[in-house]
C-alpha positions, -999 to +999 in steps of 0.1 A: +545+112+566+576+105+546+572+137+527+568+158+560+600+143+574+619+150+542+607+185+545+618+189+580+652+177+569+653+202+540+644+231+565+671+218+589+698+221+561+685+256+550+685+268+588+721+253+594+736+266+563+723+301+571+737+298+606+700+307+617+700+295+652+663+302+660+651+287+629+671+256+635+661+254+671+623+257+660+625+222+646+633+207+678+610+196+708+621+215+739+636+184+755+652+169+725+685+150+727+714+153+704+745+130+702+776+139+683+811+126+682+824+162+678+805+170+710+821+142+729+854+157+718+849+191+726+829+189+757+840+154+772+816+158+802+786+154+782+799+119+769+787+133+735+749+138+745+730+169+754+694+174+761+671+205+757+671+235+735+694+256+758+722+230+753+716+228+718+717+265+715+752+266+733+766+239+712+757+253+678+765+290+686+799+277+697+803+257+663+789+289+644+814+312+661+843+288+657+836+280+622+820+309+604+824+290+570+808+259+581+782+244+556+765+211+551+759+198+515+732+172+517+736+141+495+707+120+505+677+116+527+658+083+535+626+089+555+599+069+571+569+077+595+592+088+624+628+093+612+648+105+586+684+095+578+706+122+562+738+122+545+758+152+540+793+166+533+808+189+561+826+217+545+849+242+565+873+265+549+909+250+553+897+216+565+892+184+547+857+177+536+840+150+559+811+126+548+786+126+577+753+108+584+725+119+609+695+103+620+667+126+632+637+110+653+606+130+646+572+131+666+543+154+660+564+173+636+593+180+656+628+165+662+629+148+695+664+132+690+692+134+666+724+114+664+755+121+642+777+095+627+811+100+612+847+085+612 
């Protein structure tokens, strides 16, 4: 199972860096939850947590629209049977690079929850 979860992480980065919203969303369960400190700042009413593909679509579409040069460079993956912990560098032209970690919880081959960590 570790290999499968690492494969999901690799597909996640490919879709995200291509800004391919449909491919990215295809990796998630319909009722997936996502927590991000950036979400908490930009949409305070969410308290940083959104649920469902419609909310994920809106969040990432806004990010891609606002940050057309946004890219993530993966630096490490650590996976077990139901999670993958990813570390990566967030790059946006004109911004300082940011080290980010994200945990994906995976069930039946789909991401059911994700949580972003950064300073």
